[in-house]
C-alpha positions in Angstrom: 10.1 206.1 7.5 10.7 209.6 7.2 6.9 210.8 7.4 5.5 209.9 4.3 6.4 212.6 1.8 10.0 212.0 1.2 12.9 214.6 1.7 12.9 218.1 0.5 12.6 219.2 -2.9 15.4 220.8 -4.9 14.1 224.5 -4.5 14.0 223.8 -0.9 17.1 222.7 -0.3 18.5 225.6 -2.5 16.5 228.1 -0.6 17.9 226.4 2.8 21.5 227.0 1.4 20.7 230.7 0.0 19.6 231.3 3.7 22.6 229.7 5.0 21.3 226.9 6.9 22.9 224.3 5.0 26.1 224.4 2.9 26.3 222.8 -0.3 29.0 220.5 1.4 26.7 219.0 3.8 23.9 218.5 1.5 26.7 216.5 -1.1 27.9 214.9 1.5 24.5 213.5 3.2 23.2 212.9 -0.2 26.1 210.3 -1.5 25.4 208.6 2.5 21.9 208.1 1.3 23.0 207.1 -2.2 25.4 204.5 -0.6 22.6 202.9 1.9 19.9 202.9 -1.1 22.1 201.7 -3.9 23.1 198.4 -2.1 19.5 197.6 -2.8 18.9 199.1 -6.2 22.5 199.0 -7.6 22.4 201.9 -9.9 25.4 203.7 -9.8 27.6 203.5 -12.5 30.5 205.8 -11.7 31.1 208.6 -8.7 33.7 210.3 -7.8 33.2 211.6 -3.7 36.3 213.6 -3.7 35.9 215.7 -7.1 32.1 215.9 -6.2 32.7 217.3 -2.6 35.6 219.7 -3.8 32.8 221.3 -6.1 30.4 221.6 -3.4 33.4 223.4 -1.4 33.5 225.3 -4.5 29.8 226.7 -4.4 30.1 227.8 -0.7 33.1 229.9 -1.0 31.2 230.9 -4.5 28.0 231.8 -2.3 29.7 233.9 0.5 31.4 235.6 -2.0 28.0 236.9 -3.8 27.1 234.2 -6.5 23.3 233.8 -7.1 23.1 231.2 -9.3 20.0 229.6 -9.8 21.1 225.8 -9.0 24.5 226.9 -7.0 25.4 223.8 -5.1 22.6 221.3 -6.4 23.6 217.7 -6.9 22.3 216.5 -10.1 22.7 213.1 -11.1 23.6 211.9 -14.9 21.7 209.3 -16.9 25.0 207.1 -18.4 24.6 208.1 -22.0 25.1 211.9 -21.5 28.7 213.0 -21.3 30.3 214.7 -18.2 34.0 215.9 -18.7 36.2 213.5 -17.3 33.8 210.8 -16.6 33.1 207.1 -18.2 29.6 207.2 -20.9 29.2 203.5 -21.5 25.6 203.2 -22.3 25.8 200.0 -20.5 28.0 198.8 -23.2 31.1 196.9 -23.4 32.2 198.9 -26.3 32.7 201.7 -24.7 34.6 200.3 -21.7 37.7 202.7 -20.8 36.1 205.3 -22.5 36.4 208.9 -20.7 34.7 212.0 -22.1 36.4 215.0 -22.8 33.8 217.6 -22.4 30.0 218.3 -21.0 26.8 217.0 -22.8 24.9 220.5 -23.5 22.6 219.8 -21.0 25.2 219.1 -18.2 27.5 222.4 -19.3 24.3 224.3 -18.6 23.4 222.8 -15.5 26.9 223.5 -14.3 26.8 226.9 -15.5 23.7 227.4 -13.4 26.0 226.0 -10.4 24.8 222.5 -10.5 27.4 219.5 -9.6 27.0 216.7 -11.5 26.9 213.9 -8.9 27.0 210.3 -10.5 26.3 208.3 -13.6 23.1 205.9 -13.4 23.0 202.6 -15.0 21.1 202.2 -18.1 20.1 199.0 -20.5 22.8 198.1 -22.9 22.6 201.3 -25.8 19.2 202.3 -24.0 17.3 199.6 -25.6 15.3 198.5 -23.3 12.4 198.5 -20.4 14.6 196.6 -18.1 18.0 198.0 -17.0 20.1 195.6 -17.4 23.7 195.2 -19.4 27.2 193.4 -19.1 29.4 195.7 -18.0 27.5 197.1 -15.0 24.6 194.7 -14.0 21.2 195.0 -13.3 19.3 197.8 -11.4 16.7 196.6 -9.2 13.2 198.5 -8.1 13.4 200.6 -5.4 10.8 199.1 -3.3 10.9 195.5 -4.6 14.1 193.9 -5.5 12.7 191.1 -7.6 10.6 193.9 -9.8 12.5 196.3 -12.6 13.1 200.1 -12.2 12.1 200.2 -15.8 14.7 201.9 -18.7 15.9 203.1 -20.2 16.5 205.7 -17.4 16.1 203.1 -15.0 19.2 203.9 -12.7 17.9 207.4 -12.4 14.4 206.2 -11.4 15.4 203.4 -8.8 17.7 206.4 -6.9 15.0 208.9 -6.8 12.5 206.4 -6.2 15.1 205.1 -2.8 14.9 208.8 -1.8 18.3 209.1 -1.9 19.0 211.6 -4.7 17.1 214.9 -5.5 16.6 215.2 -9.2 18.4 213.5 -12.3 18.4 214.2 -16.5 17.4 211.2 -18.2 16.8 210.8 -22.0 13.1 209.6 -23.5 12.9 208.3 -26.9 10.1 206.2 -26.7 9.4 206.3 -22.8 12.8 206.0 -21.3 11.7 209.0 -18.5 8.1 208.2 -17.8 8.5 204.4 -17.7 10.7 204.7 -15.0 9.0 207.4 -13.1 5.7 205.4 -13.7 7.4 202.2 -12.1 9.1 203.7 -9.5 6.5 206.4 -8.3 8.4 209.2 -8.9 8.1 212.5 -11.8 9.7 212.7 -15.0 9.1 214.8 -18.0 9.6 214.4 -21.7 10.0 217.6 -23.5 8.5 218.5 -26.9 10.8 217.2 -29.5 13.1 220.0 -30.2 13.1 221.6 -26.7 16.3 220.6 -25.5 19.8 219.3 -27.4 20.9 215.7 -27.5 24.6 217.6 -28.0 26.7 214.7 -26.3 24.7 211.6 -26.0 25.7 208.3 -26.9 25.0 206.8 -29.4 23.9 209.9 -31.1 20.1 209.5 -32.7 19.5 212.5 -34.8 21.2 210.6 -37.9 19.3 207.5 -37.0 16.0 206.0 -37.7 14.6 207.9 -35.3 16.0 211.2 -36.0 14.1 213.4 -33.4 12.4 211.0 -31.2 15.0 211.6 -28.5 14.6 214.1 -26.0 16.9 215.0 -23.0 14.4 215.8 -19.8 14.3 216.1 -15.9 13.5 213.7 -13.5 12.6 213.9 -9.6 10.7 213.5 -6.8 8.6 216.7 -7.1 7.0 218.2 -9.6 8.2 221.4 -9.2 11.7 220.4 -9.6 10.8 219.3 -13.3 10.0 223.2 -13.6 13.2 224.2 -12.0 15.3 222.3 -14.1 13.9 222.4 -17.9 14.4 226.2 -18.3 18.0 225.6 -17.6 18.9 222.7 -20.0 16.3 224.1 -22.8 17.0 226.0 -26.0 19.2 225.6 -29.3 23.0 224.8 -28.8 24.0 225.4 -32.4 24.6 221.9 -32.9 21.9 219.6 -32.3 19.6 220.3 -35.7 16.5 219.8 -34.0 16.9 221.9 -30.9 15.2 225.4 -31.2 14.8 228.3 -29.2 11.3 228.6 -28.5 8.9 230.2 -25.9 9.1 228.5 -22.6 6.2 229.9 -20.2 5.9 229.3 -16.5 3.3 227.0 -15.5 -0.2 228.7 -15.0 -2.4 229.2 -12.0 -5.3 226.9 -13.0 -8.0 228.9 -10.8 -8.5 231.3 -14.0 -10.3 228.9 -16.2 -11.6 225.7 -17.2 -8.8 223.5 -18.9 -10.6 220.9 -21.9 -9.2 217.5 -20.3 -9.1 214.6 -23.2 -9.1 211.3 -21.8 -8.8 207.4 -22.3 -7.7 204.6 -20.1 -7.4 202.1 -22.9 -6.3 201.3 -26.4 -7.3 198.7 -28.6 -3.3 198.7 -29.9 -2.4 198.2 -26.4 -2.7 194.7 -23.7 -6.0 195.6 -21.1 -4.8 197.7 -18.6 -4.5 196.3 -14.7 -7.3 197.5 -12.9 -5.0 199.9 -10.7 -4.4 201.4 -14.3 -7.7 202.2 -15.3 -8.3 203.5 -11.1 -5.5 205.6 -11.6 -6.5 207.7 -15.0 -10.4 207.3 -13.3 -8.4 209.0 -10.1 -6.7 211.8 -12.1 -10.1 212.9 -14.2 -12.0 212.9 -10.9 -9.4 215.1 -9.3 -9.6 217.4 -12.6 -13.4 217.5 -12.8 -13.7 218.3 -8.8 -11.1 221.3 -9.4 -13.6 222.3 -11.9 -12.4 221.4 -15.3 -13.7 220.3 -18.3 -13.0 216.4 -18.6 -14.3 214.6 -21.7 -13.3 210.7 -22.5 -12.2 210.5 -26.4 -11.7 207.4 -28.5 -7.7 206.2 -28.3 -5.5 207.9 -31.1 -4.7 205.5 -33.5 -1.9 205.6 -36.2 -4.0 203.6 -38.4 -3.0 201.3 -41.5 -0.8 198.5 -40.7 1.0 200.3 -38.3 0.7 201.1 -34.5 2.6 203.7 -32.6 4.4 201.4 -31.5 5.1 199.2 -34.5 6.1 202.5 -36.5 8.4 203.6 -33.9 10.2 200.4 -34.2 10.2 200.2 -37.8 11.9 203.7 -37.7 14.3 202.6 -35.6 15.7 199.3 -37.4 15.2 200.7 -40.8 18.8 200.3 -41.4 18.4 196.4 -40.3 20.3 197.6 -37.4 23.6 198.5 -38.7 24.0 201.8 -36.7 23.6 199.7 -33.6 25.7 197.0 -34.7 28.5 199.9 -35.8 28.3 201.5 -32.2 29.4 198.3 -30.0 31.4 196.7 -32.7 34.4 197.4 -29.9 32.5 194.6 -27.7 33.3 192.0 -30.0 29.6 190.2 -29.9 29.6 190.5 -26.0 25.9 191.7 -25.4 23.2 191.3 -22.8 21.0 188.8 -24.6 18.0 191.1 -24.4 20.3 193.5 -26.8 21.7 190.7 -28.6 17.9 189.3 -29.5 16.8 193.1 -30.3 20.1 192.7 -33.1 19.2 189.6 -34.4 15.7 190.7 -35.1 16.6 193.7 -36.4 19.3 192.0 -38.9 16.3 189.8 -39.6 14.2 191.8 -41.1 13.9 192.8 -44.5 16.0 195.2 -45.9 14.4 198.8 -46.2 15.1 200.6 -49.3 15.3 204.5 -49.4 12.0 204.7 -50.7 10.6 202.8 -48.2 11.9 204.6 -45.7 11.0 207.6 -47.2 7.4 206.3 -47.0 7.8 205.1 -43.3 8.6 209.1 -42.3 5.7 209.9 -44.3 3.7 207.9 -42.0 5.7 209.5 -39.2 4.6 213.2 -40.0 1.1 211.9 -40.8 0.6 210.7 -37.3 2.4 213.5 -35.9 0.3 215.9 -37.9 -2.9 214.4 -36.8 -1.9 213.7 -33.1 -0.8 217.5 -32.8 -4.0 218.6 -34.4 -6.1 216.2 -31.8 -3.5 218.1 -29.0 -4.2 221.4 -30.2 -8.2 220.6 -29.8 -7.8 220.6 -26.0 -5.6 222.1 -23.6 -4.2 218.4 -22.4 -4.2 214.7 -23.0 -4.6 212.5 -20.2 -3.8 208.2 -20.3 -1.8 205.2 -18.7 1.9 205.2 -19.2 2.1 202.1 -19.8 -0.7 199.0 -19.3 0.3 197.9 -15.6 3.1 198.7 -12.6 6.6 197.2 -12.4 6.8 193.5 -13.8 9.3 191.3 -12.2 12.7 190.8 -13.7 12.6 189.0 -17.3 8.7 189.1 -17.1 6.7 190.6 -19.8 5.2 193.7 -19.1 1.3 193.4 -17.7 -0.6 191.9 -20.4 2.0 191.0 -22.5 2.4 186.6 -23.6 4.8 185.5 -20.8 6.7 184.4 -24.2 6.5 187.6 -25.5 9.2 189.2 -23.3 10.6 191.6 -26.4 7.1 192.5 -27.5 6.9 196.5 -26.6 2.7 197.1 -27.0 2.4 197.6 -23.3 4.2 200.9 -23.7 1.8 201.8 -26.8 0.6 205.0 -24.5 4.2 205.9 -24.5 4.9 206.0 -28.2 2.1 207.7 -29.3 3.3 210.9 -27.7 6.8 210.0 -28.4 5.9 209.6 -32.5 4.2 212.9 -32.4 6.5 214.7 -30.2 4.5 215.7 -27.8 5.8 217.0 -24.4 4.7 214.7 -21.7 5.0 213.9 -17.9 4.3 210.8 -15.6 2.8 211.5 -12.0 2.1 209.1 -9.3 -1.8 208.6 -8.9 -2.7 205.4 -7.0 -1.3 202.1 -6.1 -1.7 198.7 -7.1 -0.4 195.6 -5.0 2.1 197.6 -3.4 3.6 199.5 -6.5 3.2 202.7 -7.6 0.7 203.7 -10.6 1.1 206.6 -12.6 -0.7 208.6 -15.2 0.9 210.6 -18.1 -0.2 214.2 -18.8 0.5 215.5 -22.5 -0.2 218.7 -24.3 0.5 220.6 -27.4 3.9 221.3 -28.8 6.0 223.5 -26.6 3.1 223.6 -23.7 5.1 222.2 -21.1 3.8 224.8 -19.1 0.0 223.1 -19.6 1.7 219.9 -18.6 3.6 220.5 -15.1 0.4 222.7 -14.0 -1.8 219.5 -14.2 1.2 217.8 -12.9 1.5 219.6 -9.8 -2.4 219.5 -9.7 -2.6 215.9 -9.4 0.5 215.8 -7.1 -1.1 217.6 -4.6 -4.5 215.9 -4.9 -3.8 212.3 -5.5 -0.6 212.3 -3.2 2.4 212.0 -5.6 5.7 211.0 -4.0 4.2 210.2 -0.6 2.5 207.4 -2.6 5.5 205.9 -2.9 7.1 206.8 0.6 3.9 205.1 2.5 5.3 201.9 0.7 8.5 202.4 1.3 10.2 200.2 3.8 12.7 202.2 5.4 14.1 206.0 5.2 16.2 208.8 7.8 14.8 211.5 8.5 15.6 214.9 6.6 18.7 216.5 7.3 
């Protein structure tokens, strides 16, 4: 064990490099060694080039000696394998992309490089990022860092697994319906889905903007410490002139919370989701109590609902599958029909859905926008919204999430809590709160659009009061002393 709290934050490493007590090369070499040990258990790495990464670290050290003071100089950052890194493959877990090599960086990767960061490696995803179980025919299955019989979640499951194993320092994931928040919740780490439009998806494969979900997908930071989410977000945020949904919007620093009482609305269950596990309810109650004890105003509210024939989950998937799966089939045509069984079932289900006319699709979008407006109005009445991330902790591989019938593995209503904020386009973070049967359980913090500062401020308070990544490390069975 390494003392409970785990390895230092990215901010601490950057300070050490700035003071000259650690070089970028030493840091990168140490992280790569930790990845070697961790990946033997979690199987989360799909591409790495150690020689190139170490050479980049040596260049960072030389740049620092010459006076370079870029904010992320020498910091290794892992990248989800749906975002382009120049000269590296981007496979999204599909045999259709075997042999593909990117010829430029995704916008967020380019921004990280410009700030001095070093892309470290690529991490595993479900085929086409389309599952909460990270497994595919190209790279295989990733495992939970604390229990190999369980999933680290998805679709940013490789990122969650390596962070949860205390191997990597920070990473970049994507979140459409919960793909940052669920792995963070399962693996005892922290992750932020930014506001819709806060970050560009340029260089993401497959691109989503011309698909049925249009602006749902967000690129966001994942880490072990909340302060590192705050460190990365300003670097990757802002319009790039390519992604039509990415905008420049003010991004405030998380405020000190002693100045005024926040208005906190919370709910621990949802009529459109399975009954949460006892630990999930305890997690929300613990977060509410911590905020109340800190002097904030807490109010239990009725869980927000879409209404009509849809839940947030069914609305999300209705939009995603409005073309009957034609876009997904085109994207993976080169795989020649060789797909992971779960992804094949998704394709088959989409193909078997009724044909959606243009008018029906526009009516569907009207429902999306109407719910988004109502959810944003609710968020505007409060400073933050507190809820579960999912109905329970990480399930075993191939098993349905907590509360979902065993024969209904492909049903996603256990993630209704995530889909509510995704469809609404709100910023939302997951932070560890308690443990249940030897597994971490997180809580979800959301706020009004473009108020990531409030999300991160509350996440930092809960991390401090409830334990944060220390909960994960107390559950872990192995670890090394810091460098």
